[in-house]
Each structure stands twice: as C-alpha cells, then as structure tokens.
C-alpha positions in Angstrom: 85.4 103.8 113.0 88.1 106.2 111.8 87.8 108.7 114.3 88.9 105.5 117.4 92.8 105.5 115.1 93.5 108.7 115.2 96.3 108.9 117.6 97.8 106.9 114.4 101.1 108.0 112.7 99.6 107.7 109.5 103.7 107.7 108.5 104.8 105.6 110.9 108.7 106.4 110.0 109.5 107.5 113.9 107.6 104.8 115.4 110.1 102.2 112.8 113.3 104.6 114.0 112.4 103.9 117.2 111.4 100.1 117.4 114.9 99.2 115.2 116.7 101.2 117.7 115.4 99.0 120.0 115.5 96.1 118.7 119.3 96.8 117.5 120.9 96.5 120.8 119.2 93.0 121.2 119.2 91.6 117.8 121.9 92.4 116.0 121.6 90.2 113.3 119.1 89.5 110.2 115.8 88.3 111.2 114.8 85.1 109.1 110.6 86.5 108.6 108.6 88.4 110.8 105.3 87.7 112.1 102.4 90.2 113.6 99.6 90.0 115.9 97.5 92.3 116.3 94.2 94.8 115.6 94.3 97.7 113.3 97.2 98.9 114.9 99.1 96.4 112.8 96.1 95.4 110.4 98.6 95.5 106.7 95.3 95.2 104.9 93.1 92.4 105.7 89.7 94.3 104.5 91.6 95.2 101.1 89.6 92.6 99.2 86.6 95.1 99.9 87.9 99.0 100.7 90.5 99.0 97.6 93.7 97.2 97.1 95.6 100.1 98.8 93.6 100.2 102.0 94.7 99.9 105.3 92.3 100.0 108.6 94.4 102.9 109.8 96.0 104.4 106.5 94.5 105.2 102.8 96.4 104.5 101.1 99.3 103.9 102.7 101.5 101.3 104.7 101.1 100.7 108.8 104.3 100.3 111.2 104.7 97.0 111.0 105.0 97.0 106.9 107.9 99.7 107.4 109.9 97.4 110.0 109.7 94.8 107.9 111.1 97.1 104.9 113.5 97.8 106.7 115.0 94.1 107.3 114.2 93.3 103.2 111.0 91.6 104.5 108.1 91.5 103.3 104.8 92.0 105.0 102.0 90.4 104.1 98.4 89.9 105.5 97.3 86.2 106.9 93.8 87.3 106.7 91.7 88.2 103.8 88.3 89.7 104.9 85.1 88.1 102.3 81.5 89.6 102.3 81.2 86.5 104.7 83.9 86.0 107.0 88.0 85.8 107.0 90.2 83.7 105.1 93.1 82.7 106.9 96.1 81.5 104.1 98.9 79.8 104.2 101.2 81.6 103.3 100.3 86.0 105.3 102.8 87.0 108.1 100.5 89.4 109.4 97.6 88.0 111.1 96.5 91.1 112.9 93.2 92.0 112.2 91.3 95.9 112.2 88.9 95.5 114.8 90.3 92.4 117.0 90.2 92.0 120.8 92.5 89.8 122.6 90.4 87.0 123.1 86.7 88.3 122.7 84.5 88.8 120.5 82.7 90.1 118.5 85.4 93.2 117.6 85.1 96.3 117.1 84.1 97.3 113.6 81.2 100.0 111.9 79.4 101.3 109.1 79.1 98.5 106.0 81.3 96.0 107.8 80.1 96.0 111.1 78.2 92.5 110.6 81.9 90.8 110.1 82.5 91.8 113.7 81.1 88.7 115.2 83.2 86.3 113.7 86.4 88.8 113.8 89.3 86.9 114.9 90.7 87.5 118.1 94.0 87.7 119.0 93.5 83.9 120.6 92.4 82.9 117.0 95.2 84.6 115.1 97.8 82.9 117.4 96.1 79.9 116.9 95.9 79.9 113.4 100.1 80.1 113.5 100.6 77.4 115.2 98.8 75.2 113.1 100.9 76.0 110.1 103.6 73.8 112.3 107.3 74.6 113.9 108.0 77.8 114.9 111.0 79.7 113.0 112.9 81.0 116.2 115.0 82.9 114.2 112.6 85.5 113.6 110.8 88.6 115.0 107.5 88.3 116.8 105.5 91.4 117.1 101.9 91.7 119.4 100.1 94.2 120.1 96.7 94.6 121.1 93.8 95.8 123.8 92.8 99.0 122.3 89.4 97.6 121.2 88.7 96.0 124.5 89.0 99.6 125.8 86.5 100.9 123.4 84.4 98.2 124.4 84.3 98.5 128.2 83.7 101.9 127.3 81.3 101.3 125.7 79.9 99.3 128.5 79.9 101.7 130.2 77.5 104.5 128.7 74.8 101.7 128.2 74.8 101.8 131.9 77.3 99.9 133.0 79.6 99.6 136.0 83.1 101.3 136.0 84.8 99.0 138.2 83.2 95.7 136.1 84.6 97.7 132.9 87.8 98.3 134.5 87.7 94.0 136.2 86.9 93.2 132.0 89.8 95.1 130.9 92.4 93.5 133.1 91.1 90.2 132.0 92.2 91.1 128.6 95.3 91.9 129.6 95.9 88.8 131.2 94.4 87.3 128.4 97.2 88.4 126.2 99.7 87.3 128.4 98.6 84.0 127.9 98.9 84.6 124.1 102.7 85.7 124.7 103.6 82.4 126.9 101.7 80.6 124.1 104.3 82.2 121.0 107.5 81.6 123.5 106.4 77.8 124.9 106.1 77.3 120.7 109.8 78.4 120.1 109.3 82.4 119.7 112.9 84.2 120.5 112.6 87.8 119.2 109.3 88.6 120.8 108.4 92.5 120.9 105.0 93.6 122.9 104.1 96.7 123.0 101.3 98.6 125.3 98.0 100.6 124.5 99.0 104.3 123.9 96.5 106.4 126.4 93.1 106.3 124.3 91.9 108.9 126.8 94.3 111.3 124.9 93.2 111.3 121.6 90.5 112.7 119.7 88.2 109.9 120.2 89.1 109.8 123.8 88.3 113.9 124.1 85.1 114.0 121.7 83.3 113.2 125.0 84.3 114.9 127.1 86.6 115.1 130.5 84.3 112.4 131.7 85.1 110.1 128.5 88.3 110.9 128.9 89.0 110.0 131.8 87.7 106.4 131.3 89.5 106.0 129.0 93.0 107.2 130.3 91.4 105.0 133.3 91.3 101.8 131.0 94.0 102.3 129.9 96.4 102.5 132.3 94.6 99.2 134.0 95.2 97.3 131.3 98.8 97.9 130.7 99.9 97.6 134.7 98.7 94.5 134.1 100.6 93.8 131.2 103.8 94.8 132.2 102.9 92.5 135.8 102.1 89.6 133.6 105.6 90.3 131.2 108.0 90.3 134.0 109.2 87.4 134.4 109.5 87.4 130.7 112.7 87.5 127.8 111.4 90.3 125.3 111.7 93.9 124.8 108.5 95.5 125.7 107.8 98.6 124.3 106.1 102.0 126.0 103.9 103.1 123.7 102.5 105.5 126.0 106.0 107.3 126.6 105.7 107.1 122.6 103.0 108.8 121.9 102.7 110.8 124.9 106.0 112.6 123.6 104.6 113.3 120.0 101.5 115.3 121.7 103.6 116.8 124.0 105.8 118.3 121.0 103.8 117.3 117.7 106.7 119.3 115.0 
C-alpha cells in the first residue's frame, strides 16, 4: 500500500505553487470554500481515527496538497469521512471527501494490510459526490477539485497479473475515466463553477511501476495513458482547469533537485 504512493511529493509545496499559479489567472477572487474528491492523493486524514491523529494515507506525519492549498487561501480542509473498524462514517461538515484507496465508480477499493477488510465498503468517487450533493445547494463560489483513477489502474494491473487480458484491462480503465467525466458533469450540473481536474501521473515511472521490471512498467504506463487520454477527451468541451500531473511528475523525475 505504501510503495504505491511513493511518487507523491511528501511536502507538496511545488504542486501547490503551480496550482496556485494556474488558479490565479482564472480566479483572482477569494474562494468561499474548497471541496475535494478523490483517493489517497488528496485524503486529508480519513484513516486518522485508526492509525493516528497526524497520519495521512500518503504522509505520516504531514499534510497533503489539498490541505496546503486550502491554507494558501485561508481555508480549513478537513475529511468528510472517518474510517472505523466497521466502515466509513460521513460527517456533515468536512469538505475533503477523498478517501485513500478509492476507485472512481467501483468497489472494492485498493487497501492492504490491516485495512484490507475495509476495501469492500470504501466509498468510490461516485459515492463521494453523491454524499456531497445530498447536503443541499452547491456553493458556486467554492473551489472544487477532482483527482482519481490511479486505483483503477492498480486494480487492472492486478487483474492482468492474475491472468487477465491486457485489452480487457485497458477497456476497464477507459470505462473508469468515462465514469469520472460523469461525476464531474454531476458537479457542474449542480452548480460547481471553479473546478480543477488533475490527471494521473505516469504510474509506470514510479517506484511501484518499475519494481516489477519492464513489463510491469510498460503495462502501468499504457493503462495510465489510456485513462488520461479518455479523461482529457471527455473534458474537452467543459469549462474547467485541467492540470497535467504527468508533466509535473515527469519534470520532477528529470530534475529531482
């Protein structure tokens, strides 16, 4: 579980800085709030009740980029879900709906170790969006972020590893991307105006991706590419900010200093 997330920036100052620059040109005003949907990349502490108050799915201790971005705008970012031994509780005030291990529109989620039993009831992005919309009218002056898909890639890699076909895995990954476009459409239709969507960094270039050799790396890159291409195509006619995580992480890998 941990090694799959080693491609993250533990201290996400670079990512937040670039995001701030991208948002500045589109939104010079102060946002009223921030709402986040996704997976471990944006999880602000869903599992803290089980593993420690300062823990995040990808940083322990530390904060994730969504929390840091909120701080830059003077906004508090808190988990909307809390993990319990029996499942996930949705509260009425949290604004970060992202849950580590979440897929776009399918279960089980991707969890390992002692947390594995929770995978069957882990809320995907579609459930996160439903939970948010059930609260009532959408704040059109808030900032919205959606970043998901990596766990669908991981899932399909496991399917291929268990004997499944690569074309079948690619088709499932494409479906996941289309499902994310559908969730973004739901948010926009409900009134979300300031929307940021981030694609999936090249998993084939991560420590997890290369750990299984050239074949595993190529599979991960191929699935990531298929997912991102479908996502970009589906969002082409939508008014939002599309942030290219592939380019960012490629630049980091090329020049870590």
